[in-house]
C-alpha positions in Angstrom: -14.3 -65.5 172.7 -18.1 -65.5 172.1 -19.9 -67.8 174.6 -21.9 -70.5 172.9 -25.5 -70.7 174.2 -26.6 -74.1 175.5 -29.8 -75.6 174.0 -31.8 -74.6 177.1 -30.4 -71.0 176.9 -31.2 -70.8 173.2 -34.8 -71.9 173.9 -35.2 -69.5 176.8 -33.9 -66.6 174.6 -36.3 -67.6 171.8 -39.2 -67.7 174.2 -38.5 -64.2 175.3 -38.1 -63.0 171.7 -41.2 -64.9 170.5 -43.3 -63.1 173.1 -42.0 -59.8 171.9 -42.9 -60.7 168.3 -46.4 -62.0 169.1 -47.2 -58.8 171.1 -45.5 -56.3 168.8 -47.5 -53.2 167.9 -44.7 -51.1 166.5 -46.3 -50.7 163.1 -49.8 -50.7 161.5 -49.5 -54.3 160.4 -50.4 -55.2 164.0 -53.9 -53.8 163.2 -54.5 -56.0 160.1 -52.9 -59.2 161.1 -54.5 -62.2 163.0 -51.1 -63.4 164.2 -47.5 -62.2 164.2 -45.6 -65.3 163.2 -42.5 -66.5 165.1 -39.7 -68.6 163.5 -40.0 -72.3 163.8 -37.8 -75.4 163.4 -34.6 -76.8 164.8 -32.9 -74.3 167.1 -29.6 -76.1 166.5 -30.1 -75.8 162.7 -27.1 -75.3 160.4 -29.5 -73.7 157.8 -31.7 -70.6 158.5 -34.2 -69.8 155.8 -35.6 -66.2 155.7 -38.8 -65.7 153.6 -40.6 -62.4 153.1 -43.8 -62.5 155.2 -46.8 -64.8 156.1 -49.5 -65.4 153.5 -53.2 -65.8 154.2 -53.0 -69.4 155.2 -50.1 -68.7 157.6 -51.9 -65.8 159.2 -55.0 -67.9 159.7 -53.1 -71.0 160.9 -50.4 -69.2 162.9 -47.7 -71.4 161.3 -45.0 -70.7 158.7 -45.2 -72.1 155.1 -48.4 -74.0 155.3 -50.0 -72.5 152.2 -49.3 -73.1 148.5 -45.7 -71.7 148.8 -45.1 -74.0 151.7 -46.0 -77.0 149.6 -43.5 -75.9 147.0 -40.9 -75.3 149.7 -41.5 -78.8 151.2 -41.1 -80.4 147.8 -37.9 -78.5 147.1 -36.5 -79.6 150.4 -37.5 -83.2 149.8 -35.9 -83.3 146.3 -32.7 -82.0 147.8 -32.7 -84.5 150.7 -33.1 -81.8 153.4 -35.6 -82.5 156.2 -37.8 -79.7 157.1 -37.4 -80.6 160.8 -33.6 -80.0 160.5 -33.8 -76.4 159.5 -35.0 -73.2 161.0 -37.5 -71.0 159.1 -38.4 -67.4 159.7 -39.8 -64.3 158.0 -38.3 -60.9 157.3 -41.6 -59.3 158.1 -43.5 -61.1 160.9 -47.1 -60.0 159.9 -49.2 -60.6 156.8 -48.9 -57.7 154.2 -52.4 -56.6 153.2 -53.4 -57.6 149.7 -50.0 -59.1 149.2 -48.4 -55.7 148.8 -44.7 -55.0 149.0 -43.3 -54.2 152.5 -42.3 -50.6 153.3 -38.8 -49.7 154.4 -40.1 -48.9 157.8 -41.8 -52.3 158.2 -38.6 -54.1 157.2 -36.5 -51.9 159.5 -38.9 -52.5 162.6 -38.9 -56.3 162.0 -35.2 -56.6 161.2 -34.4 -56.3 164.9 -36.4 -59.5 165.5 -34.6 -61.2 162.6 -31.2 -60.1 163.9 -32.0 -61.6 167.3 -33.1 -64.9 165.7 -29.9 -65.1 163.8 -27.8 -64.4 166.9 -29.6 -67.0 168.9 -29.7 -69.8 166.3 -26.1 -69.1 165.0 -26.6 -70.9 161.7 -23.8 -72.0 159.4 -25.7 -70.7 156.3 -28.4 -68.1 156.0 -30.7 -68.7 153.0 -32.8 -65.5 152.1 -35.7 -66.4 149.8 -36.4 -63.8 147.2 -35.5 -60.2 146.6 -36.5 -58.4 149.8 -35.1 -61.1 152.2 -31.9 -61.1 150.2 -31.5 -57.3 150.2 -32.1 -57.2 153.9 -29.5 -59.9 154.8 -26.9 -58.5 152.4 -27.5 -55.1 154.0 -27.1 -56.6 157.5 -23.7 -58.1 156.5 -22.7 -54.8 154.8 -22.6 -55.8 151.2 -22.4 -53.0 148.7 -26.0 -53.2 147.5 -25.5 -50.6 144.8 -23.0 -52.7 142.9 -24.3 -54.7 140.0 -22.9 -58.0 141.3 -25.2 -57.7 144.4 -28.4 -57.6 142.3 -30.7 -60.5 143.2 -30.4 -61.9 139.6 -26.6 -62.2 140.0 -26.5 -63.6 143.6 -29.4 -66.1 143.2 -27.9 -69.6 143.8 -24.5 -68.3 144.6 -22.7 -68.7 147.9 -21.5 -65.4 149.4 -19.1 -65.0 152.3 -19.8 -61.8 154.1 -18.3 -60.9 157.5 -17.7 -64.6 158.3 -21.3 -65.6 157.4 -22.2 -67.8 154.5 -25.2 -66.5 152.6 -26.9 -68.4 149.9 -29.8 -66.5 148.3 -32.5 -68.5 146.4 -35.7 -67.6 144.6 -38.8 -67.6 146.8 -40.8 -70.8 146.4 -43.9 -68.8 145.5 -42.2 -67.8 142.2 -42.6 -71.4 141.1 -46.4 -71.1 141.5 -46.4 -68.5 138.7 -43.7 -70.0 136.6 -42.7 -73.6 136.9 -40.2 -73.5 134.0 -37.3 -72.9 136.4 -38.2 -75.6 138.9 -35.4 -77.9 137.9 -32.8 -75.2 138.3 -34.3 -74.2 141.6 -34.1 -77.9 142.8 -30.4 -77.9 141.7 -29.8 -74.8 144.0 -31.4 -76.6 146.9 -29.1 -79.7 146.2 -26.1 -77.4 146.1 -27.2 -75.9 149.5 -27.3 -79.5 150.9 -23.8 -80.1 149.5 -22.5 -76.9 151.3 -23.1 -78.4 154.7 
């Protein structure tokens, strides 16, 4: 039987992990970042959100989701009746990606060890990867067959998946609504569905 960590043990484990994240120099992103961002929120959360990486505002302010995407994210949570303080939020890649470029497979792999530790400490009921890269990484962690058509992001977006005992609920990244607000109402519906899953 897996021993459940107490609240104090969880916090202590996170403190150790967060130190490793903040001081990480395993890839070149450590040269271009201001901050390596740690996860934040309720360490007893049932929902763990995984976004891609910090943006400019987040890198400057050393906090997750405080830029334009964060405002959209807060609105989506509010519309679904989910309090931001009740969830845990983290990134797949802990440092800003220069010029908003895509992450390399090496960057994802290096940072995925941090994400795996966060998941094992928080022990959420549901993992919500936001967008393509976070979804691919989480599905890969739980050994989904990524080459199958059913596992394309388009097909899993807003669907509850059960993989190796973990519930996974991929959703479009909030930043997508900054460029195309036409699917805002369907995204709100997905957040409401997430709320109903708890």
